[in-house]
N, C-alpha and C positions, 0 to 999 in steps of 0.2 A: 678425234671424236672423243667425247666425253664417256667416262665408264658409267654405266647404268647399273643401279642397285636392283640385284635379282631376288634376295632373300634377306630378312631381318628376324634375328633370333633374340627373343628376351627371355633370359634365366632368372630364376629365384622370385617368382612371382607367387609366392605362397604366403599364407596369412602370418607366419612367423617373422617375416621380413617386412611386415606392414604395421608395426606398433601394435595397437589394440584391435586390429582387424579380426573379424570373424572369417571362417571357412567361406560363408556367403558374401561377405564383403570383399574378400579376395577375388572370388569367381565375378563378382559385379566389376572390379577394377579390370581384370583381365578383359572382359568384354568391352568395357569403356575404352582401354588403351588400344585394343585392335581396331575399333572405330576410328580412333584418332589417328593411327599409322596408316590406315587404309585411305584416309582422306588426304593425309600429308604426303604419302608415297604410294598413289595409285598403281596397281597392278603388280606390287611386289609381294612375293610368297611371305607369309607370316608364320613364325613358329614361337609360340608362347609355352614356356616351361615352368612347372612350379619348382623343380629340383634347382638347387643352387649350382652354380658353375664358377670356374676361375674368371670368366668374363660373363658381366650381366647383359652385355649388348654384343652381338656379332652382326657384322654386315658382310654379305656376299655380293660380289660383282660379276658382270658378264665377262669382264677381262681386267686381270690385276696386275698388268704390266707396269701402270703408272702408279706407283707407291705412293707418290705425294698426293695424288688425287684420291686414291683409296682411304689415306688416312683422312683427309679433309671429310669425306663422307661418313666415316667411322665417327668422327668427332661431331659432326652434324646431327647424326641419328642419336648419339649418346645424349648430346644437349637437349633435343627434342625429347626424349624419354625422360630426363631429369625434370624439365620444365613442365612436363605433362602432369607429373606427381603434384607439382605445386598447385597447378590450375584446376586440377579434379575437383568436382564439387561433392563428390561421395553421396549423391542424393538417394540412392539405393540403399544406403547404410543408416536408414533412420530408425 
């Protein structure tokens, strides 16, 4: 049976890590990325942190016995978050 993602944590979502973004811009991005993640990974618990951490994306699973599958899911979520930055239109930051 496939591992199910139970929680996704994104760290470092503060304005200092977003180029010229203001505090309001960063708050808008956190709201936007939460909606994107909820749509892509329904039912998964989300934690969005402004503080920096060693890992920017942390993924937790119901069972982590299958290391290879867990790694695949981690990479999938990491890629999703990186591509989300590129496709975000920042419409609230006008």
